[in-house]
Residue, then its C-alpha position, 0 to 999 in steps of 0.5 A: m291715312n290717305d283721303h282722296k280728294p276729287v280729281v281737279f285736272h284731267g288731261r290727255i295723259v295725266k290727272a292731278r288731285t290733292e291728297r290729305v295724307e298722314l306721315p309717318n310722323g302722324e303730321k297730316i298735310d296736304l299734298d299735290v298728286v299728278d297720276h301717270p299711267g308710267g312708261a318705257a324707255i328703251v336703250a337699243i344696241d347695236d352690234d358696233n355697241r351703238v345706241c339709238l338716241l332721239e333729238q327730239h323738241r320738248h315744248v315744256m323745255d322750249r328746246s331739243l333734247i337727247e332721248l332714248p326711244a320711249g313711250k307711256l304704258e296704254p291701259d292693261e299693257d305691260p311695261l315690255t310690251t310698251a317697250k316693244r311697240e314704242l321701240a318699233e314704232e318710234t325707230g322702225l327696230i325689233a329686238s330679239k333679245w330684251e334685259s330688264l335695267g330697273m325702274i325709275a321714279s321720275s317725280p316722286g315728290v308729285f308724280t306716280e309716274i314709273v318708268h321701266l328701263y330695258l336693254a335691247t340687242e340683236l336688232r333688226s328693221t321693221t317699218p316705223r309708225v311715227e305717232p302724229g304729233e312726234i318729230f325727232e331726228l333718230g341717230w347712232r352714238p357709241l354707248a361709251a361716248a353717250a353714257h359719259d355724256a349722262l354722266s357729265g350732264v350733256i344728256e338731260d332727260a332723266k329716263t336717258a342718263i339713267g338707262l345709258v348708264r345701267a345699260a353701259h355697266r350691263l355690258g362692261i362698257t366704260p363711259a369714254a371720256 
């Protein structure tokens, strides 16, 4: 049993509502739900096994975080198309080879957001088209060092940490100390 209540907030990206649900044990409770369209994040690796990372200011955190290139799915857009679009827009890169690194639920206790992770290789340049309001610095790090930073907690963004570790595992690269 899921009784959807009306949306109480409708923002630029998310909608919020309260839902009356019946748990597997039969108990009925109200849960807050934030609907998010989902997104895609890209672990772009160059020929020297370096990963493209963005240092981006995040207002909610009141500081900058190290992140993978990423963005939200547009209506009726499949995740791989989103990944390709976001990589080109944010970094000016196009990849000839794409592999799925799976999905993650960003915060399943309240958000419906699913982030699709991709490994992008065989990179070449194109013209970046950064969206208004996006301010970041692009940099490159050896994947082994970035994966170590993900495991040690230096990289705090969940999609980035998981994407880096999964990519290193897929490529047989041991996180460097």
